[in-house]
N, C-alpha and C positions, 0 to 999 in steps of 0.2 A: 821760655817759649812766649813769643809775642804774636804769632799768627797761627791759624789753624793748619797751615801748610807745614809748620814746624812739628806737628804731631805725626810721627812716622812709626813704622813697625819697630824700628830700633829703639825709639824712645819708650814705646809700650813694653817691649821686652825687658829693657833696663828697669822699668818700674816694677814689673812682675818679679824680676830677680831681686830687687830691693825688698819687696814684700816678703819673699821667701826667706831672706837672710835677716830681716829685721827682728830685733829683740825688744820686748817690753821692758819696763823699768825693773821688773823682778827677774829678768834674764830669760824668760820663756819666749819661744817663738810665737808668731801669730798662728792661730788655728787655721785649718784649711778653709773653714767657713768664713773667717774674718778676711782672708785673702780674697776669696770670691766676692764678698760684700764690698770690697774696695775696687775690684776690677769691673764689676757689673755696671756701675754708673759710667765708667770710662767707655765701655762697649756701647752703651746707649748713646753717649755723647758723640762717638764716632759715627754711629748710624745717622744721628741727627745732622751732623756736618755734611754727610753725603747727600741726605735727603734735601738739604737746603742749598746744595751745589756749592758748598764752601770747600769741599774736597772731592777729588775725582774718584777716589776709591776708599774703601773702609780699611784703615790700617789695623783695626782690631778684629777683622773678619776671621783671620786664621788663629786667633788667640785661643790657646788650649788652657782651660781652667784646671787647676789642681783638683784632685779627688782624694778624699781620705782613703787610707789603706783599708782593705777589707779585713775585718776581724773575725776570728773564729767564734762560734757561739759558745756560751758558757757550758762547760761540761761538769755535771755534779760529781762530787766524790762518792765513793762506795757507801760511806756512812749516810750521806744525804739521800742516796737512792734507797737504801734500806729503810730510812725513816719515812720516806714517801710511800714505799710499798707496804710497810707495816701500819700505815695510817688507815687503810681500808678495814672496815669491820667485817671480818670473814664469817661472823655468826649469822649474817643475813644474806639473802639471795643477792641483793644489790651490792653488798660488800664483796661477795665472791666475784660478781661480774666486774666491779671496779678494779679489783686486784688482778683479774685475768687481763683486762684491757691494759693496765699499767705494765704488767709482765710482758705483754706483746710489744708495747711501745719500747720498753727498755731493751728487750732482746733483739728487736729489729734494727736498732741503731748502734749496736756494739760490734766492733771488729775483733774483739777478744774472743778466743775459743771458749766454749762453755764446758 
């Protein structure tokens, strides 16, 4: 690339594709955050080129950045839940209250029949 006009949507797409398939020395792919960190300066550069009238349009305007997959929240095991519930001191009024609150929280989030 020798001129700003050489920076096209196709070039940016190829670079994004390269980042997606790139492997580090240990064989791991780049994280989603690392890919975004490499693409954001390119987006800013393209905006600057348009602002300075070196390009007529922003080739990175329609660039879709990758997003990490949504992960499910941690679900404790039955043993972990029992440990938490048994941690309340039920010999005091506050302990009974705490145990009742934890029981309500636990039972309201469960799909399993009781």
